VODREN-51250 format. One line per 3 residues: their letters; for each residue x, y, z of N, C-alpha, C, CB. Coordinates in steps of 0.1 Angstrom, whole numbers. Each point is the difference from the previous one (the first is absolute). Glycine has a CB too. Layout:
a) X/Y/Z/X/Y/Z/X/Y/Z/X/Y/Z  ...
***
This chain:
men) 216/76/65/-10/-11/6/1/-12/-7/-16/16/7  21/-27/-2/2/-12/-8/-11/-11/5/27/6/-4  -31/-15/-5/-8/-10/3/2/-11/-9/-16/15/10
dlk) 16/-27/-6/1/-14/-7/-9/-2/-11/7/-11/20  -20/15/-18/-10/-2/-11/2/10/-11/-17/-8/16  16/1/-28/1/10/-12/-11/-7/-10/28/7/2
fsk) -35/3/-7/-10/-5/-11/6/1/-13/-20/8/13  18/-16/-23/6/1/-13/-10/2/-10/18/-13/6  -31/7/-4/-11/3/-12/-12/3/7/9/-16/-16
aiv) -18/20/7/-14/4/4/-9/-3/-12/8/20/17  -21/-24/-13/-8/-3/-10/-12/11/0/7/-25/2  -10/30/-12/-11/12/0/-10/-4/-11/16/20/9
rkp) -29/-14/-8/-9/0/-12/-4/14/-2/-9/-24/4  9/27/-18/-5/14/-2/-16/1/4/19/4/-20  -23/9/23/-13/1/3/-7/1/-12/4/11/20
gks) -18/-17/-20/-9/-2/-10/-10/12/1/3/-25/1  -9/28/-14/-11/9/0/-10/-4/8/4/7/-20  -6/-20/23/-12/-5/9/1/2/14/-2/-15/-14
mvn) 16/23/17/2/2/15/-11/10/5/26/-5/-3  -33/11/-4/-11/9/4/-10/-8/8/3/16/-21  -6/-30/18/-8/-9/7/5/-7/10/-11/-2/-17
glt) 23/5/22/8/-6/10/-7/2/14/22/3/-15  -18/-13/24/-7/1/15/6/12/6/-5/-25/4  -3/32/4/3/11/8/-9/3/12/11/8/-19
ssn) -6/-2/29/-8/5/9/6/14/4/-7/-23/9  15/29/-18/7/13/4/-10/13/-2/22/-12/-7  -32/11/-2/-8/12/-2/10/12/-4/-18/-9/18
lgl) 27/6/-27/9/11/-4/-4/2/-16/22/-6/18  -32/-1/-23/-3/3/-15/7/-11/-8/-1/26/4  -2/-26/-17/5/-11/-11/13/5/-2/-22/-5/-11
pdy) 32/-6/9/14/3/-4/-1/4/-15/10/-18/17  -1/28/-20/3/4/-13/10/-11/-7/-4/27/7  -1/-32/-17/9/-15/-5/13/8/-6/-22/-20/-8
dka) 22/31/1/12/6/-6/9/4/11/-14/8/-19  9/-2/28/10/3/11/5/-10/8/-10/19/2  2/-29/-1/4/-13/6/12/-8/-7/-25/0/6
veq) 25/1/-19/9/-6/-9/13/8/4/-18/-7/-21  18/20/20/11/7/3/7/-2/14/-10/15/-15  2/-15/25/4/-3/13/6/-16/1/-18/18/8
hna) 12/-27/-15/5/-13/-1/14/-1/-6/-23/-6/-2  24/13/-10/12/1/-8/12/7/11/-15/3/-26  12/6/33/9/6/10/4/-10/11/-11/22/-5
yvn) 1/-31/9/3/-10/11/10/-11/-7/-25/4/13  23/-8/-26/8/-8/-6/14/6/-2/-20/-8/-10  21/19/8/12/6/-3/9/0/14/-12/14/-19
tll) 4/-13/29/6/2/14/6/-12/4/-16/17/7  8/-28/-12/5/-15/5/13/-2/-8/-25/-11/4  26/17/-17/11/-4/-9/12/9/8/-14/-5/-24
dcg) 12/16/29/9/10/5/6/-7/14/-14/21/-12  5/-30/18/4/-6/13/6/-14/-3/-19/12/12  24/-13/-26/7/-13/-3/-8/-13/-3/17/10/14
ltv) -29/-7/-15/-8/-12/-4/-2/-3/-14/-12/4/20  13/-16/-24/-6/-4/-13/-16/-1/0/23/-14/-5  -30/20/-3/-15/2/1/-6/-9/-12/1/25/11
iel) -9/-33/-4/-7/-10/-10/-15/8/-3/13/-24/10  -16/31/-20/-13/6/-1/-9/-7/-7/10/18/2  -22/-20/2/-10/-7/-6/-9/8/-7/2/-17/16
ead) -10/14/-27/-8/10/-6/-14/-1/8/13/-2/-25  -18/12/23/-15/2/8/-9/-10/-3/2/22/0  -10/-26/9/-12/-10/-3/-11/8/3/11/-23/5
eny) -19/25/-14/-12/7/0/-11/-8/8/7/11/-23  -7/-24/23/-9/-9/7/0/1/15/5/-16/-19  6/23/24/2/1/14/5/14/4/5/-26/1
pds) -16/33/2/3/15/4/10/3/10/-23/2/-5  25/-12/15/8/2/11/15/-7/-1/-23/2/12  26/-7/-25/10/-9/-3/13/8/-1/-17/-16/-12
tfv) 17/29/12/14/7/2/4/-1/15/-5/17/-19  -1/-22/27/5/-2/13/3/-14/4/-12/19/6  23/-22/-13/6/-13/-3/4/-7/14/8/8/-24
edt) -5/1/35/6/-6/12/-9/-9/7/14/19/2  -27/-17/-4/-9/-8/8/-2/-14/-6/-10/21/7  15/-25/-19/-1/-13/-8/12/-10/6/-11/13/-23
all) 20/-9/28/12/-9/4/8/4/11/1/-6/-23  5/-3/30/9/2/11/14/-5/-6/-18/-2/19  27/11/-22/12/-5/-4/13/2/11/-11/6/-25
tls) 13/-20/29/11/0/12/13/-5/-6/-17/-5/19  28/6/-12/13/-4/-4/0/-16/-5/11/20/18  -22/-26/-11/2/-15/-1/-11/-5/-11/9/-2/26
cai) -21/9/-26/-11/-5/-9/-8/11/-3/1/-22/10  -11/18/-18/-11/9/-4/-14/-6/4/15/8/-20  -23/-1/24/-13/-2/4/-11/6/-7/10/-3/18
itn) -17/-4/-28/-9/9/-6/-13/1/9/10/-7/-23  -18/17/24/-10/2/10/-12/-4/-6/11/17/10  -21/-14/-2/-15/-2/-4/-7/14/4/-1/-29/5
pga) 2/38/-12/-5/13/3/-14/0/7/12/8/-18  -14/2/27/-12/0/8/-12/5/-8/15/3/21  -11/5/-30/-12/6/-8/-3/-9/-12/6/24/7
lsr) -16/-29/-9/-4/-11/-10/3/6/-14/-19/-11/15  18/24/-18/3/5/-11/14/0/-5/-19/12/5  27/-14/4/15/-1/-2/6/-13/1/1/22/8
rge) -9/-32/-9/7/-14/3/7/-4/-15/-19/-9/21  12/14/-31/8/-6/-13/12/7/-3/-20/-5/-10  24/15/18/13/8/-4/12/-10/4/-12/27/4
ivd) 11/-36/3/9/-10/4/5/-9/-12/-11/1/23  5/-3/-32/3/-8/-12/12/5/-6/-23/-5/-5  23/18/1/11/7/-7/11/0/10/-15/15/-15
iks) 13/-10/27/12/2/8/7/-14/4/-11/22/9  5/-33/-9/6/-13/4/9/-4/-14/-22/-7/18  16/9/-29/9/-2/-12/12/8/-1/-19/-7/-11
vve) 19/18/17/13/9/0/9/-4/11/-11/19/-9  5/-22/20/8/-4/13/7/-13/-3/-17/11/16  10/-19/-24/5/-15/-4/14/2/-5/-23/-10/-6
kyy) 26/23/-3/14/1/-7/11/2/12/-10/12/-22  7/-8/33/9/3/12/1/-7/12/-2/17/-8  -9/-25/9/1/-10/13/-4/-13/-5/-7/16/17
sdi) 15/-27/-11/-2/-15/-3/-11/-4/11/24/-5/-9  -23/11/21/-8/-4/12/-12/10/-1/20/-9/15  -33/5/-18/-12/8/-2/-11/-7/8/7/9/-24
eei) -13/-2/33/-11/-5/7/-12/8/-2/15/-9/16  -28/4/-12/-10/7/-4/-11/-1/12/6/-4/-25  -14/15/28/-9/1/13/-14/-7/-10/12/26/18
qsp) -17/-34/-10/-15/-6/-3/-11/6/7/11/-20/-4  -22/21/-2/-12/4/4/-4/-13/11/-7/15/-24  1/-10/35/-7/12/3/11/11/6/-23/-13/5
gtv) 35/10/-5/10/10/5/0/11/-11/16/-17/14  -14/31/-8/1/11/-9/12/8/6/-25/1/-8  33/4/-1/12/7/3/2/11/-10/10/-20/11
dag) -9/31/-6/6/12/-9/15/2/6/-25/12/-4  35/-12/-4/13/2/6/3/14/5/7/-17/-16  -16/26/13/1/12/6/-2/0/15/-7/10/-22
dim) 1/-22/25/0/-3/14/12/-6/8/-23/-2/-6  34/1/-2/13/-7/5/11/7/-1/-9/-20/-5  16/24/16/12/6/3/11/-8/3/-12/16/5
mvg) 22/-16/-14/12/-9/3/11/9/9/-4/-15/-23  7/7/33/12/6/8/10/-11/3/-15/17/12  25/-17/-21/9/-10/1/-6/-13/-5/11/12/17
shf) -9/-23/-8/-7/-13/-4/-13/-1/6/21/-11/-2  -26/22/8/-14/-1/8/-11/9/-10/11/-1/29  -22/-5/-28/-11/8/-9/-12/2/9/9/-10/-22
yig) -14/24/23/-10/3/8/-12/1/-11/16/12/20  -27/-20/-16/-11/-1/-8/-13/6/8/11/-20/-11  -16/30/2/-11/7/5/-12/-8/-3/12/20/-2
lse) -21/-20/13/-13/-6/-3/-11/11/-2/7/-20/13  -11/21/-25/-7/10/-6/-13/-5/-7/21/12/-2  -29/-2/-4/-10/-3/-8/3/-9/-12/-9/20/9
rtn) 22/-19/-14/7/-6/-11/6/-14/3/4/22/-8  3/-22/20/7/-13/5/-6/-4/11/18/5/-7  -23/-18/8/-6/-8/10/9/-8/8/-19/1/-13
ing) 16/-5/24/8/-10/8/4/-12/-6/-11/7/18  1/-14/-26/5/-12/-9/12/3/-9/-24/-8/-1  21/19/-6/11/4/-10/14/2/7/-18/13/-15
aeq) 17/-6/27/12/3/6/6/-11/6/-7/21/4  -1/-31/1/5/-13/5/9/-7/-11/-22/-1/15  14/2/-28/7/-8/-11/13/8/-2/-22/-7/-12
vir) 23/18/13/13/8/-2/11/-5/10/-15/22/-7  12/-21/19/9/-4/10/5/-14/-1/-12/16/14  3/-25/-18/4/-14/-2/10/-1/-12/-24/-7/9
ilh) 21/14/-20/11/1/-11/11/5/4/-15/3/-16  15/9/23/13/6/5/8/-9/8/-12/22/0  5/-31/10/7/-11/8/9/-9/-8/-20/1/14
kyd) 13/-4/-26/7/-9/-9/13/5/-4/-22/-8/-9  24/21/8/14/6/-6/7/6/12/-10/6/-23  7/-11/35/8/6/13/-3/14/2/19/-15/-3
ltg) -31/20/-1/-4/14/2/-10/-1/11/3/9/-23  -7/4/28/-11/-2/11/-10/12/-3/16/-10/19  -29/9/-12/-10/10/-3/-8/1/11/1/-3/-21
stv) -8/16/22/-10/2/12/-10/8/-4/16/-2/16  -28/3/-11/-10/7/-4/-1/11/9/-10/-18/-10  4/30/4/-4/12/7/-15/4/-4/25/8/-1
dle) -32/-4/10/-13/2/-3/-3/15/-3/-6/-19/14  -2/21/-24/-3/14/-6/-13/3/2/17/-2/-17  -21/14/21/-11/5/3/-6/11/-11/8/-6/24
nml) 2/14/-27/-6/12/-8/9/-1/-13/-9/16/21  21/-20/-22/8/1/-12/-3/-11/-12/19/9/18  -20/-3/-30/-1/-10/-11/8/-12/0/-7/18/-12
hlk) 21/-15/13/10/-10/-1/9/3/12/-2/-3/-26  11/-7/30/11/3/10/9/10/-4/-1/-23/7  4/22/-21/11/11/-3/-8/13/-4/19/-18/-9
tgl) -32/21/12/-6/11/0/7/10/11/-22/-13/-9  27/6/19/4/7/13/12/-3/4/-21/2/7  29/-11/-14/11/-4/4/9/-2/-10/-10/-9/15
ayl) 24/14/-13/10/-2/-12/12/-3/7/-10/16/-18  17/-29/15/14/-3/5/10/6/-7/-8/-19/7  18/28/0/10/6/-9/13/-5/3/-13/19/-2
enk) 13/-33/6/12/-7/5/7/6/10/2/-10/-20  9/6/26/8/5/10/-8/3/12/16/8/-17  -27/-16/20/-8/0/11/-11/11/-2/20/-9/15
nlv) -18/18/-23/-10/12/-1/-13/-4/-6/19/14/-3  -29/-11/10/-13/-2/-4/-10/14/-1/5/-25/11  -9/27/-23/-11/10/-1/-13/-6/6/12/11/-21
vcg) -19/-3/29/-11/-4/7/-11/10/-1/14/-14/14  -26/11/-16/-11/11/1/-13/-7/4/10/14/-19  -20/-6/25/-12/-3/3/0/-11/11/-7/7/-22
efl) -2/-18/19/-4/-10/10/13/-8/4/-24/-3/-9  35/4/2/12/-9/4/9/7/10/1/-11/-24  -4/24/25/9/6/11/-3/-5/14/2/21/-13
gdp) 9/-25/20/-2/-5/13/-3/-16/-1/-9/23/7  9/-29/-19/-2/-16/0/11/-7/6/-14/1/-20  13/-8/29/11/-7/7/9/-9/-11/-15/-1/24
afk) 8/-2/-34/7/-9/-10/11/7/-6/-21/-12/-6  22/26/7/11/7/-6/8/8/9/-13/0/-19  12/-5/31/7/7/12/15/3/-1/-15/-13/13
dfs) 22/3/-22/14/-4/1/7/9/-13/-6/-25/11  -5/33/-17/6/7/-13/1/15/4/-10/-17/-18  19/23/11/2/15/2/-11/6/-10/27/-1/6
iie) -37/7/2/-11/5/-7/0/13/-6/-11/-13/14  6/16/-26/-2/11/-8/-14/3/0/20/-4/-13  -25/13/21/-13/2/2/-7/11/-12/5/-5/26
ipe) -13/-1/-33/-8/8/-11/-13/7/6/9/-18/-19  -9/31/19/-13/5/5/-13/-3/-7/14/16/8  -24/-17/-4/-14/-5/-7/-2/9/-11/-13/-8/22
ves) 16/23/-21/-3/6/-13/10/-2/-11/-10/17/14  21/-25/-11/10/-4/-13/-1/-16/-1/19/21/5  -30/-26/-1/-3/-16/1/4/-6/-15/-21/3/19
yaa) 18/3/-28/1/-6/-15/16/-3/-1/-21/15/-11  30/-6/18/14/-2/-2/6/-11/8/2/24/-5  -9/-30/15/4/-13/6/4/-10/-8/-13/5/17
ncv) 6/-5/-31/2/-11/-8/12/6/-10/-26/-11/2  39/7/3/13/6/-6/7/-15/-4/3/26/15  6/-23/-22/10/-12/-5/14/2/1/-16/-6/-16
win) 22/-4/24/13/-1/-1/6/-7/-10/-3/3/20  11/2/-28/9/-6/-12/13/2/2/-16/2/-15  24/-10/19/16/0/-2/4/12/8/1/-10/-22
dkv) -5/13/34/3/11/10/-4/14/-5/20/-13/8  -29/13/-18/-9/13/-4/-13/-4/4/14/9/-20  -21/2/25/-15/-1/3/-8/9/-9/4/-5/24
iip) -15/-1/-31/-9/7/-8/-10/3/8/5/-10/-19  -11/23/20/-10/3/5/-10/9/-9/13/-2/21  -27/2/-18/-9/8/-9/4/14/2/-20/-17/2
agf) 19/26/-14/2/13/3/-11/9/8/14/-3/-20  -10/13/26/-8/9/6/-3/-3/16/-10/3/-23  19/-11/28/-1/-3/15/13/4/8/-16/-19/-5
pit) 17/31/8/14/6/4/4/-7/14/-3/25/-12  -6/-27/21/3/-6/14/6/-14/-4/-21/12/12  16/-20/-20/4/-14/-3/14/1/-6/-24/-10/-4
kqr) 26/20/-4/13/1/-8/11/4/11/-13/8/-23  9/1/31/10/5/10/4/-12/11/-9/25/-3  -1/-33/7/1/-9/11/8/-13/-6/-24/9/11
vse) 23/-11/-25/6/-12/-6/14/6/-3/-22/-13/-11  25/24/6/12/7/-3/9/0/12/-12/14/-16  7/-11/28/7/2/13/4/-14/4/-11/21/6
kgy) 8/-32/-12/5/-14/2/12/-4/-8/-22/-7/4  25/17/-13/12/-3/-8/-3/-4/-15/11/-7/22  -23/6/-25/-4/-5/-14/1/11/-11/-15/-17/10
svi) 18/13/-21/-2/8/-13/-15/-2/-3/25/-4/-10  -34/16/11/-12/-2/-3/-5/5/-15/-2/0/25  -6/-8/-31/-4/4/-14/-15/3/1/19/-15/-12
eld) -26/26/9/-12/2/-1/-7/-1/-14/5/13/20  -15/-21/-22/-8/-1/-12/-14/4/2/14/-17/-7  -20/23/-3/-15/2/0/-9/-12/-1/6/22/-11
mse) -14/-24/18/-8/-12/2/-14/3/-1/17/-10/14  -21/22/-17/-14/5/1/-10/-10/-6/8/23/0  -5/-27/-12/-12/-9/-7/0/-14/5/2/14/-20
fqk) 9/-20/26/-2/-13/6/-6/1/14/20/-10/-15  -17/21/22/-6/4/13/-16/-2/-3/20/19/8  -25/-13/-18/-16/-1/-1/-4/-15/-2/-1/24/-11
ldg) 9/-33/9/-4/-14/0/5/-8/13/1/1/-27  2/8/38/6/-8/11/13/-7/-2/-21/-2/6  27/6/-15/14/-4/-4/12/8/3/-11/-9/-14
gls) 22/2/19/11/7/5/14/-5/-8/-14/2/24  22/3/-20/14/-2/-5/3/-15/-1/8/22/11  -7/-28/0/2/-15/1/-9/-8/-10/7/3/26
cls) -18/0/-28/-11/-8/-8/4/-1/-14/-19/7/16  26/2/-21/3/0/-14/12/-7/-5/-11/19/2  17/-27/8/11/-9/-6/2/-12/10/13/21/-12
lrf) -8/-32/5/3/-12/6/17/2/1/-23/-16/-10  30/18/22/14/1/0/7/-13/5/-4/24/3  15/-27/-9/5/-13/4/15/1/-5/-24/-15/-2
***
């Protein structure tokens, strides 16, 4: 299975002990910090195995959710967009991320209030970006993203969310027109032209998986998802994500891939 897109780098941030104070609606209990560090190390090693250079930032105890770096920036082939996270407690995370992104991008744009954007609500499909309208990403923020994308000959469109925290809670683009879909996005006409890999509700957490250079990383413990993704010809890697699941966080949330 070949594809033109290749990632070469990823930005990650180590989880901090303050992660026990992170935002969550999961009702799965408090995360175990030591176990989370082990799981994060395994995640980083997997990114390395997929051929990426990993830029690993130290933990920031001031921001309990800061290990979920994906929400703070959208990194495209043409430009970087620093977001304005929807949760007030996360706004300060963008300062460090911007200073890192500046080392790799000359064209950097920023979302301004009253617009809010979590990049977990943005799914890249070639030169088009689907933007979920959620509790964290509002229409003002989405419209700013689309205007910025147009400056760089890229396009964007919005998708309404009813139940999902983020767009990529229930969607994952695996390149080659293959789209992992779960829950409220099943049957959405916006995705009618994709080859749909349906994830049953009982395995909904696994819908947040990650394509990296023709490999797909999925959370461990979801055999139906593993089978359906494998049947599409992908090499599947499973990682234990239990401690991040307790904070509503998934595999894509833990890195900025570019």
